[in-house]
C-alpha positions in Angstrom: 0.0 0.0 0.0 1.3 3.4 -1.0 1.7 5.9 1.9 2.0 9.2 0.0 0.6 11.6 2.6 2.5 13.1 5.5 0.6 13.6 8.8 1.3 15.8 11.8 -0.8 15.6 14.9 -0.6 18.0 17.9 -2.3 17.2 21.2 -2.4 19.9 23.9 -3.4 19.8 27.5 -6.0 22.5 27.5 -6.0 23.1 31.3 -2.3 22.5 31.9 -1.8 25.3 34.5 -4.9 24.4 36.5 -4.1 20.6 36.6 -0.5 21.3 37.5 -1.6 23.3 40.5 -4.0 20.5 41.6 -1.7 17.5 40.9 1.7 18.9 41.1 4.2 19.1 38.2 5.7 15.6 38.6 2.4 13.8 38.9 1.0 15.7 35.8 4.1 14.8 33.8 3.9 11.2 34.8 0.2 11.2 33.7 1.1 12.7 30.4 3.9 10.1 30.0 1.3 7.3 30.7 -1.0 8.7 28.1 1.8 8.8 25.5 2.7 5.2 26.3 -0.9 4.2 25.8 -1.0 5.8 22.4 2.3 4.1 21.4 1.3 0.7 22.7 -1.9 0.8 20.6 0.2 0.1 17.5 -1.0 3.2 15.7 1.0 4.1 12.5 2.6 7.1 14.3 5.8 8.1 16.0 6.2 10.5 18.9 8.2 13.5 17.8 8.2 15.4 21.1 6.3 15.9 24.3 6.6 18.3 27.1 4.9 21.1 29.0 1.5 19.8 27.9 2.1 19.5 24.2 2.4 16.2 22.3 3.5 15.9 18.7 3.0 12.8 16.6 4.0 12.2 12.9 3.3 9.5 10.4 2.4 8.7 6.8 -0.9 7.5 5.4 -2.3 6.8 1.9 -4.8 9.8 1.8 -6.5 12.3 4.0 -9.4 10.0 5.0 -6.8 7.6 6.4 -5.2 10.5 8.2 -8.6 11.4 9.7 -8.9 7.8 11.0 -5.6 8.0 12.7 -6.3 11.3 14.5 -9.6 10.0 15.7 -7.9 6.9 17.0 -5.3 9.0 18.8 -8.0 11.1 20.3 -9.9 8.1 21.5 -6.8 6.5 22.9 -5.7 9.7 24.7 -9.2 10.2 26.3 -9.4 6.5 27.3 -5.9 6.7 28.8 -6.7 9.8 30.8 -9.9 8.2 32.2 -8.1 5.0 33.2 -5.7 7.0 35.4 -8.6 8.0 37.7 -7.0 11.3 38.7 -8.5 13.7 41.2 -8.4 16.4 38.6 -9.5 15.8 35.0 -7.0 16.5 32.2 -8.7 18.1 29.1 -7.1 17.7 25.7 -7.5 19.3 22.3 -6.2 18.1 19.0 -5.0 19.6 15.7 -4.1 17.6 12.6 -2.7 18.5 9.2 -2.0 16.2 6.3 -0.7 16.8 2.8 0.7 14.9 -0.1 4.4 14.3 0.0 6.2 16.7 -2.2 3.5 19.4 -2.0 4.3 20.5 1.6 7.6 20.7 3.5 7.9 19.6 7.2 7.7 23.1 8.6 4.6 23.9 6.5 3.0 20.7 7.8 3.6 21.4 11.5 2.6 25.0 11.2 -0.6 23.9 9.6 -1.1 21.5 12.5 -0.5 24.5 14.8 -3.1 26.5 12.9 -5.6 23.6 13.3 -4.8 23.3 17.0 -5.6 27.0 17.4 -9.1 26.4 16.0 -9.7 23.2 18.0 -11.5 24.8 20.9 -14.1 26.3 18.5 -14.6 23.0 16.7 -15.3 20.7 19.6 -11.7 19.9 20.6 -10.5 18.6 17.2 -9.7 20.5 14.0 -8.0 19.3 10.9 -6.5 20.8 7.7 -6.2 19.1 4.3 -3.3 20.9 2.6 -4.3 19.5 -0.8 -7.7 21.2 -1.0 -8.0 24.3 -3.1 -10.5 25.9 -0.7 -7.9 25.8 2.0 -5.5 27.9 0.0 -5.5 31.5 1.4 -6.7 34.0 -1.1 -3.8 36.2 -2.0 -6.0 39.2 -3.0 -7.8 39.0 0.4 -4.5 39.1 2.2 -3.3 42.1 0.2 -6.5 43.9 1.1 -6.4 43.0 4.8 -2.7 43.5 5.5 -2.6 47.3 6.2 -5.5 46.9 8.6 -3.8 43.9 10.3 -0.7 45.8 10.9 -2.5 48.9 12.2 -4.9 46.9 14.5 -2.2 44.7 16.0 -3.2 41.4 14.5 0.4 40.5 13.9 2.3 38.8 16.7 5.9 37.6 17.1 7.1 34.2 18.1 10.7 33.6 19.1 13.0 30.7 18.4 16.2 30.6 20.5 19.7 29.9 19.2 22.0 28.1 21.6 25.8 28.4 21.7 27.1 24.9 21.7 30.3 25.4 23.7 28.8 27.8 26.2 25.6 25.7 26.5 23.5 28.8 26.9 21.0 30.6 24.8 22.9 33.2 22.8 20.1 35.0 20.9 16.7 34.4 19.5 15.0 34.9 16.0 11.7 36.8 15.7 9.2 35.1 13.5 6.0 37.0 12.6 2.5 35.4 12.7 -0.9 36.8 11.6 -3.9 36.1 13.8 -6.6 36.9 11.3 -10.0 37.6 12.9 -11.8 35.3 10.4 -9.3 32.8 9.1 -7.4 32.3 12.3 -3.7 31.8 12.2 -2.2 32.5 8.8 1.2 31.1 8.1 4.1 33.3 7.0 4.6 31.4 3.8 1.2 32.8 2.7 1.3 36.4 3.8 5.0 37.4 3.4 4.7 36.9 -0.3 1.5 39.0 -0.3 3.2 41.7 1.7 6.0 41.8 -0.9 3.6 41.9 -3.8 1.5 44.7 -2.3 4.2 46.9 -1.1 3.4 46.3 2.5 6.6 44.5 3.4 8.3 47.7 4.5 5.5 48.7 7.0 5.4 45.1 8.2 9.1 44.9 8.8 9.2 48.3 10.5 6.4 47.2 12.8 8.4 44.0 13.5 11.5 46.1 14.3 9.6 48.3 16.8 8.0 45.3 18.4 11.3 43.4 18.7 12.8 46.4 20.5 9.8 46.5 22.9 10.0 42.8 23.5 13.7 43.0 24.2 13.1 45.7 26.8 10.5 43.4 28.4 13.1 40.5 28.4 15.7 42.7 29.9 13.3 43.8 32.7 12.9 40.0 33.4 16.6 39.6 33.6 17.4 38.3 30.2 19.5 40.5 28.0 19.7 38.8 24.6 20.2 39.9 21.0 17.1 39.5 18.9 17.2 38.9 15.2 14.6 39.6 12.6 14.4 38.7 8.9 14.8 41.4 6.2 13.2 40.8 2.8 15.6 41.0 -0.1 13.3 43.6 -1.6 14.1 46.0 1.2 17.9 45.9 0.7 17.3 48.1 -2.3 14.8 50.5 -0.6 16.6 53.6 0.6 13.5 54.9 2.4 13.2 51.7 4.4 16.9 51.7 5.3 16.7 55.4 6.4 13.6 54.8 8.6 15.0 51.6 10.1 18.3 53.3 11.0 16.3 56.2 12.6 14.4 53.7 14.8 17.7 52.0 15.8 19.3 55.3 16.5 16.4 56.2 18.8 17.0 53.1 20.9 20.8 52.9 21.4 20.5 50.1 24.1 18.8 47.7 21.6 20.8 44.6 20.7 19.6 43.8 17.2 20.4 41.5 14.4 19.2 41.3 10.8 19.0 38.0 8.9 19.3 38.3 5.1 19.4 35.6 2.5 22.4 35.3 0.1 20.1 35.4 -2.9 18.8 38.8 -1.7 22.3 40.2 -2.0 23.0 38.7 -5.4 19.9 40.5 -6.9 21.6 43.9 -6.5 25.0 43.4 -4.8 26.3 47.0 -4.9 23.1 48.5 -3.4 22.7 45.6 -0.9 26.2 45.8 0.4 26.1 49.5 0.8 22.8 49.4 2.8 24.0 46.4 4.9 27.1 48.4 5.8 24.8 51.2 7.0 23.1 48.7 9.3 26.4 47.4 10.5 27.6 51.0 11.2 24.5 51.4 13.4 25.5 48.4 15.5 23.2 45.8 13.9 24.7 42.3 13.8 24.2 40.7 10.3 23.6 37.0 9.6 23.5 35.3 6.2 20.4 33.1 6.3 19.7 29.9 4.4 23.3 29.6 3.2 23.6 26.9 0.5 20.0 27.0 -0.5 20.6 29.5 -3.3 23.4 30.4 -5.7 26.2 30.8 -3.3 28.9 33.3 -4.3 32.2 33.6 -2.4 32.8 36.9 -4.2 29.8 38.4 -2.5 30.3 36.5 0.8 33.7 38.0 1.5 32.3 41.6 0.9 29.4 41.4 3.4 29.8 42.9 6.8 28.2 39.8 8.3 29.2 38.1 11.6 27.1 35.0 11.4 26.4 32.4 8.7 23.4 30.1 9.0 23.6 26.8 7.2 20.3 25.9 5.5 18.3 23.2 7.3 18.2 21.0 4.1 21.9 20.1 4.9 21.2 19.5 8.6 18.1 17.3 8.6 20.0 14.5 6.7 23.3 15.1 8.4 23.6 11.7 10.1 22.2 9.7 7.1 23.9 11.3 4.1 27.5 10.9 2.9 27.8 14.3 1.2 26.0 16.6 3.7 28.6 16.2 6.5 31.3 17.2 4.0 29.4 20.3 2.9 28.6 21.3 6.4 32.1 20.8 7.7 33.7 22.7 4.8 31.1 25.6 5.3 32.0 25.8 8.9 35.7 26.0 8.1 35.1 28.6 5.4 33.0 30.8 7.7 35.5 30.6 10.5 38.3 31.6 8.1 36.1 34.7 7.3 35.8 35.3 11.0 32.1 34.5 11.1 30.2 32.3 13.6 28.1 29.4 12.2 24.5 28.6 13.1 23.0 25.3 12.0 19.3 25.5 11.3 16.9 22.6 11.6 18.6 20.7 14.4 16.1 18.0 15.4 18.1 15.1 16.9 20.8 14.6 19.5 22.9 12.8 17.0 22.9 15.8 14.6 23.8 18.1 17.6 26.7 15.8 18.6 28.1 15.7 15.1 27.8 19.5 14.7 29.6 20.0 18.0 32.5 17.8 16.8 32.6 19.8 13.5 33.1 23.0 15.5 29.6 24.6 14.8 29.1 27.6 17.1 25.3 27.9 17.4 22.3 25.6 16.8 18.6 26.3 16.2 15.8 23.9 15.7 13.0 21.8 17.3 15.5 19.9 19.5 16.1 23.2 21.3 12.6 24.7 21.0 10.0 25.5 18.4 9.1 29.2 18.0 7.2 30.4 21.1 5.5 33.6 22.2 7.5 36.1 24.3 6.1 35.0 27.7 7.0 31.4 27.0 10.5 32.4 25.8 11.1 34.3 29.1 9.9 31.3 31.1 12.1 29.0 29.0 15.2 31.2 29.6 14.5 31.2 33.4 14.1 27.4 33.5 17.3 27.0 31.4 19.3 29.2 33.8 18.0 27.3 36.9 19.0 24.0 35.3 22.4 25.3 34.4 22.9 26.4 38.1 21.9 23.0 39.5 23.6 20.8 36.9 26.5 22.8 35.7 28.9 19.9 35.8 27.0 17.9 33.1 26.5 18.6 29.4 23.1 20.1 29.2 22.2 18.9 25.7 23.1 15.3 26.4 21.4 15.3 29.7 17.8 16.0 29.0 16.5 16.1 25.4 13.0 16.7 26.7 13.9 19.9 28.5 14.7 21.7 25.2 11.2 20.9 23.9 9.2 21.7 27.0 8.0 25.2 26.2 
């Protein structure tokens, strides 16, 4: 039987904080572990990707969307039955989000973000929501997005999630990347892959990025007040590197906040479009104290001629070289040579898409400086990031003699 559809299922404890107060953290975590074991022992065609802090993630492959629906209903039945069998003094309530799409038509990140969007709607749909990524009526209308974007920016429908980057040798969070999300009042959570292109097409990418810049500065101030002073990075569209008005306004915002510790991530292909203009504007950002990172390195047409001219301090290896790092013969050679090249150019190297302890261990041996990916944490809202940083620091204080990454894989996925 052909299994040509990828499936992502998210299960969240709806009343996590309430049950934790009633049962205690350890007992709640044991209960969730028991529920997971019940699902896995039911011989369902799924694997557990991660679980922690009230969120379970399963993945699998089925032959079509109807088969994926059968699986998520079976998971839901197993989870609810498992919770009832524990006979706890406080009931644990769950909600479920599932996304499925044909292999080749959606990448893993798009699939899991669609599952997150389904999970966000689950409460309104009786505790279970699903998304079929192959259906035309699920495709977001580009014209609608273009029409709604100015209002969305003005009314605060945009929100930022943050994904931390961890320094391998220091075993500490070194910075975080800001990723924008759109909470549409009608359509719910809209994925960046849908609305960023609409923003570029409609000329709204500059206002959206300037909003992001201001919000990142405000969030950084909130983090500093909570005791966490970290650089925050945001993505800059290639279109904006040729926009003198945007560069001038962005530099004015940065100048007005001299305490801000900011970084811009730009793709190598964005520079190649108009290298003279891009390099000139990037140098302006660098002169204003902005750290520059080359994003998705290796995914486009790499050019050493441009690379050596950029005032960048960080190079991010594209995740397509990292996800197959331990199962490919060529990817380790490419990654190792890229790390050596970047170090020769006095840049730090970040590996994106780190999802397994084995990949992390190999990157550490290769001399990679920073890692980012689901093994560390998925993108989370600011309050969750602050909680994550506090927990990470407490763990470092109590277990400073042990390697943090090798000690507790689940810790990095908890938030």
